[in-house]
C-alpha angles and dihedrals in degrees: 000000000000093000092046092047092047092052093048094043089051088070094062095077089046090051091048091054090048090049091056093048091047091049089054091050091047092051091049091049093064096043124043106325121192132194092262090059090054089051090054092052096057097060088048090056089049091051091049091051090051091050090050090052091051099042100044094067090046089054090049091049093050090048093050091049089053098045103045127069101237116176090213091065115060119217091245090062095052090083089063092049088050087058091052090047091051091050093051090048091051091049092048091049089051090050091052092046092050092048089053091049092051092047090051091048092051090048090051090051092050090050091051091048091048092050091049091048090051091054092050091048091051091052093047091046093052093047092048091049090053093047093044091054091050090047090053092055092045090048094052094048092042093063117114099232119141098211107050111138095222094053092075094055116107092218097033093116092053091044090054091048090047091050090050092051092046093049092046091051092046093050092045090051091049094049091046089051092055089043097244095121 
């Protein structure tokens, strides 16, 4: 019992250190989270998975020592093994809770990254729509046809530039109105 209890109780300081690190990651997830913070969350998840792999068999062992009638373990000692079993259950519940917290923090980071990417894509889409429209006008008036009606105008060049500026301003105003620019 003493060896088993010492091994299980030795995981409490480890879990306390992991709790502090996970709290820091969780706090960073809901403020400004950078790529380095994400990198620190992944080893924590790996350590929690390792702890789960170690503690689950200990829980099963403590449970089997409680449930079976072994002659090696007197009935008066079963209370102590119940304490070890309770400790392993508490540690496993804490591992599962911390894994859920880390998963939620990573999901929050992915949502923030996705939202930021959506804003960038909206801005780039609006700018490309404006520039494509201007390129269309420049492409039409850049054709080498002899009989285009606008080519004979004295102010045709300025009219084309004015139309390009007016369309660019109108599109920019529209995209600003829908909050894409």
